C-alpha positions as CSV (number, residue, x, y, z in Angstrom):
1,M,16.9,-13.3,-7.4
2,E,14.2,-11.2,-8.4
3,R,11.0,-9.9,-6.7
4,L,8.5,-7.5,-7.1
5,A,6.8,-5.6,-4.2
6,P,2.9,-4.9,-4.9
7,A,1.1,-1.8,-4.0
8,K,-2.0,-1.4,-1.9
9,V,-4.6,0.3,-1.6
10,N,-7.1,0.4,1.6
11,L,-10.9,-0.8,0.7
12,G,-11.8,1.5,3.5
13,L,-9.9,2.6,6.5
14,S,-12.4,4.1,9.4
15,V,-10.5,6.0,12.2
16,R,-12.3,4.7,15.5
17,F,-10.4,6.6,18.3
18,R,-7.2,8.4,19.5
19,R,-5.7,5.8,22.0
20,E,-3.9,6.9,24.9
21,D,-0.2,6.3,23.4
22,G,-1.1,9.2,20.8
23,Y,-1.5,6.7,17.8
24,H,-5.4,6.2,16.2
25,E,-7.1,3.0,16.4
26,L,-7.7,2.0,12.8
27,H,-10.1,-0.7,11.2
28,T,-9.1,-0.9,7.4
29,L,-9.2,-3.5,4.5
30,F,-5.7,-4.1,2.7
31,A,-5.8,-5.0,-0.9
32,P,-2.7,-5.8,-3.2
33,F,-2.4,-3.8,-6.1
34,S,-0.9,-5.2,-9.3
35,L,1.3,-2.2,-9.6
36,A,5.0,-3.1,-8.2
37,D,8.4,-2.0,-7.7
38,R,11.2,-4.7,-8.6
39,L,14.2,-5.8,-6.4
40,V,16.9,-7.9,-7.2
41,V,18.5,-9.4,-4.3
42,E,21.6,-11.5,-4.7
43,P,24.0,-12.8,-1.8
44,V,27.3,-11.8,-1.9
45,S,30.4,-13.0,0.6
46,A,29.8,-9.9,3.3
47,G,28.4,-6.8,3.4
48,L,25.5,-4.8,2.7
49,H,25.5,-3.0,-0.9
50,F,22.3,-1.1,-1.6
51,Q,21.4,0.5,-4.7
52,G,18.1,2.7,-4.6
53,P,16.8,5.8,-3.5
54,Y,17.8,7.0,-0.1
55,G,20.6,4.6,0.7
56,R,20.8,3.6,4.1
57,E,17.7,5.5,5.2
58,N,15.5,3.2,2.8
59,L,13.3,1.1,4.7
60,A,14.6,-1.8,2.2
61,Y,18.2,-1.6,3.6
62,R,17.0,-1.1,7.0
63,A,15.3,-4.3,6.5
64,A,18.1,-6.2,5.5
65,S,20.5,-4.8,7.9
66,L,17.6,-5.9,10.8
67,Y,17.2,-9.5,9.2
68,L,21.2,-10.0,8.9
69,E,21.7,-9.4,12.6
70,A,18.8,-11.0,13.9
71,A,20.3,-14.0,11.8
72,G,23.7,-13.6,12.9
73,Q,25.2,-12.2,10.0
74,P,25.3,-15.4,7.8
75,G,26.7,-13.6,4.4
76,G,26.5,-10.4,2.6
77,V,23.4,-9.2,0.1
78,R,23.4,-6.9,-2.7
79,I,20.3,-5.5,-3.4
80,L,18.7,-3.3,-6.2
81,L,15.6,-1.5,-6.2
82,E,14.1,0.1,-9.3
83,K,10.8,2.3,-7.9
84,R,7.5,2.6,-9.6
85,I,5.1,3.2,-6.7
86,P,5.0,6.9,-6.0
87,E,6.1,7.9,-2.6
88,G,3.4,10.1,-0.6
89,A,0.7,8.3,-2.1
90,G,-0.6,6.2,0.3
91,L,0.8,2.6,-1.9
92,G,2.9,1.5,0.7
93,G,5.5,1.2,-1.7
94,G,8.2,1.6,0.8
95,S,6.5,-1.1,3.3
96,S,6.2,-3.5,0.6
97,D,9.8,-2.9,-0.5
98,A,10.8,-3.9,3.3
99,A,8.6,-6.9,3.3
100,Q,10.2,-8.6,0.3
101,V,13.4,-7.9,1.4
102,L,12.7,-10.1,4.8
103,L,10.9,-12.9,2.5
104,A,14.4,-13.0,-0.3
105,L,17.0,-12.9,2.9
106,Q,14.7,-15.6,4.6
107,A,15.2,-17.6,1.3
108,L,18.5,-17.2,0.9
109,Y,19.6,-17.1,4.2
110,P,17.6,-19.2,6.1
111,A,17.1,-18.9,10.0
112,E,15.0,-19.2,12.8
113,V,13.4,-15.2,12.7
114,D,10.5,-13.9,13.7
115,L,9.7,-12.0,10.7
116,F,6.5,-10.6,11.5
117,A,8.5,-9.5,14.7
118,L,10.9,-7.4,12.5
119,A,8.4,-6.1,10.3
120,R,6.5,-4.6,13.1
121,T,9.7,-2.7,14.1
122,L,9.7,-1.4,10.3
123,G,6.2,0.4,9.9
124,A,3.0,-0.5,10.6
125,D,1.8,-1.4,6.8
126,V,5.0,-3.8,6.8
127,P,3.3,-7.1,8.3
128,F,0.5,-7.0,5.8
129,F,3.1,-7.3,2.9
130,L,4.6,-10.3,4.2
131,L,1.2,-12.3,4.0
132,G,1.1,-11.8,0.2
133,Q,-3.2,-11.5,0.1
134,G,-5.7,-9.0,1.2
135,A,-5.8,-8.5,4.8
136,E,-8.6,-7.1,7.4
137,A,-6.4,-4.8,10.1
138,R,-7.2,-3.5,13.2
139,G,-4.5,-1.4,15.8
140,V,-2.5,0.7,13.6
141,G,-2.8,-1.8,10.8
142,E,-0.9,-4.7,12.8
143,R,-3.3,-6.7,14.0
144,L,-4.3,-8.9,10.9
145,K,-6.7,-11.0,9.5
146,P,-6.0,-13.1,6.0
147,L,-8.8,-12.2,3.4
148,A,-9.7,-13.8,0.1
149,L,-10.6,-11.1,-2.2
150,P,-11.8,-11.3,-5.4
151,P,-9.7,-9.9,-8.4
152,V,-11.2,-6.9,-9.4
153,P,-10.0,-4.7,-12.2
154,A,-9.2,-1.1,-11.1
155,V,-7.3,1.9,-11.8
156,V,-5.0,3.8,-9.5
157,F,-4.5,7.7,-9.9
158,F,-1.6,9.5,-8.4
159,P,-2.1,13.7,-9.2
160,G,1.5,14.2,-8.3
161,L,1.2,15.7,-4.7
162,R,3.3,14.1,-1.8
163,V,1.0,13.8,1.4
164,P,3.2,13.4,4.6
165,T,1.5,10.8,6.6
166,P,1.8,12.1,10.3
167,L,0.9,15.5,8.8
168,V,-2.4,13.8,8.0
169,Y,-3.1,12.1,11.4
170,R,-2.1,15.2,13.0
171,A,-5.1,17.3,11.4
172,V,-7.9,14.5,12.5
173,R,-10.4,15.5,14.4
174,P,-13.2,13.6,16.6
175,E,-15.8,14.2,13.9
176,D,-13.6,12.4,11.4
177,F,-14.0,9.4,13.4
178,G,-15.9,6.4,12.4
179,P,-17.4,2.8,12.9
180,D,-16.4,-0.5,12.0
181,L,-16.2,-0.9,8.5
182,P,-19.1,-3.1,7.1
183,V,-16.4,-6.1,5.9
184,E,-19.3,-8.6,4.8
185,A,-21.2,-5.6,2.7
186,I,-17.8,-4.5,0.9
187,L,-17.0,-8.0,0.0
188,E,-20.3,-8.9,-1.4
189,A,-20.0,-5.8,-3.1
190,L,-17.0,-6.2,-4.8
191,A,-17.9,-9.9,-6.1
192,R,-20.9,-8.6,-7.5
193,G,-19.4,-5.6,-9.4
194,E,-21.3,-2.8,-7.1
195,E,-20.7,0.1,-5.2
196,P,-18.9,-0.9,-2.3
197,P,-20.5,0.8,1.4
198,Y,-16.5,2.2,2.3
199,W,-15.6,5.4,3.4
200,N,-11.7,6.7,4.4
201,S,-11.6,8.7,7.2
202,L,-8.6,10.3,6.2
203,E,-10.1,12.0,3.4
204,G,-11.6,14.9,5.9
205,P,-8.4,16.0,6.9
206,A,-6.6,15.3,3.7
207,F,-9.0,17.8,1.9
208,R,-8.7,20.3,4.5
209,L,-5.1,20.5,4.1
210,F,-4.8,19.9,0.3
211,P,-8.3,21.5,-1.0
212,E,-7.3,20.4,-4.4
213,L,-7.7,16.8,-4.0
214,K,-11.5,17.2,-3.9
215,E,-11.2,17.4,-7.6
216,V,-9.9,14.1,-8.3
217,R,-12.5,12.3,-6.9
218,G,-14.8,13.9,-9.7
219,R,-12.8,13.3,-12.3
220,M,-12.9,9.7,-11.7
221,R,-16.2,9.2,-11.4
222,A,-16.7,10.8,-15.0
223,L,-14.7,8.2,-16.2
224,G,-17.4,5.7,-14.9
225,L,-15.3,4.3,-12.0
226,R,-16.9,3.1,-9.1
227,G,-16.3,3.1,-5.7
228,V,-13.8,5.8,-5.9
229,L,-11.8,6.6,-2.9
230,M,-8.4,7.7,-1.5
231,S,-5.8,5.4,-0.4
232,G,-4.3,5.4,3.2
233,S,-3.2,9.3,4.0
234,G,-3.2,9.7,0.1
235,S,-2.6,11.6,-2.1
236,A,-3.4,8.5,-4.6
237,F,-7.1,7.3,-5.1
238,F,-8.2,3.9,-6.9
239,G,-11.5,3.4,-8.4
240,L,-13.3,0.3,-9.8
241,A,-13.9,-0.4,-13.6
242,E,-16.1,-2.6,-15.1
243,G,-13.6,-4.7,-16.9
244,P,-9.7,-4.3,-18.2
245,D,-10.6,-2.2,-21.1
246,H,-12.4,0.1,-18.8
247,A,-9.5,0.5,-16.9
248,R,-7.2,1.1,-19.3
249,R,-9.5,3.7,-21.1
250,A,-9.5,5.6,-18.1
251,A,-5.9,5.4,-16.8
252,E,-4.9,6.7,-20.5
253,A,-7.7,9.6,-19.6
254,L,-6.4,10.4,-16.3
255,R,-2.8,10.7,-17.1
256,A,-3.4,14.5,-18.7
257,W,-3.9,15.1,-14.9
258,G,-0.9,12.5,-13.2
259,R,0.1,9.4,-13.2
260,A,-2.2,6.4,-13.3
261,W,-2.3,2.7,-13.7
262,A,-4.6,0.4,-14.8
263,G,-4.3,-3.4,-13.1
264,T,-5.8,-5.7,-10.5
265,L,-7.1,-5.3,-7.0
266,G,-6.5,-8.8,-5.4
267,G,-4.2,-10.0,-7.4
268,G,-2.4,-10.3,-10.7
269,D,0.8,-9.0,-12.5
270,A,2.5,-5.5,-12.3
271,G,0.2,-3.3,-13.3
272,S,0.1,-1.4,-17.0
273,G,0.8,2.2,-18.0
274,P,3.9,4.0,-17.6
275,A,5.6,5.0,-14.6
């Protein structure tokens, strides 16, 4: 079977405080974006055969291994992974791939396996991708409340800089902490086509580490995009467009500086534009 693993963006991300266990308490809104990796998952008699980057270290491989073990080794699987979502961008590509593998294997080899429990062992973002819709998240991103998000034309831009997530979190300072996001106000602004009142607490530490990222917001705003924000720990940014044509024009202009995709937040098919 073939499955698409969509990217995500964070419609706001507030780092609330540093917890006693060393992790940071977050409040964020996850939204799927219509740029997607492609996976082909096929049953075989035995073994786990994976074709994709990083081999056995890939999160998709690890997800398959965990599911097959939890299901009692009901058979084997062959997985082909074609990447379109860039790495180190804050778009959740690896987590999305892992979630789609879990869902595919549950369809191929039904068993009494708690997919969300497996997903939490793979990464904080993986449970979100099992939902297949927007979500409000707390904790490190694992405590989820599904959200119905309006489809919004948007552009995602990746400047080509790979940003390690742990590096950004280590650079967080107390002055970067913020309050809870105004969820209802954000949703209302999205529905009305207005500027959402969100922020990303990780922009401060990311900009201190990589000052060149500061230029990205200005470039995107100059193209008429609103609500321009870094996604996750970066380095990708997204901006909301007036419509699909505006999104396509803005993405084309941004490709002078990096990789850009026009698509839809909250639903839609795989994003347009070159990978």
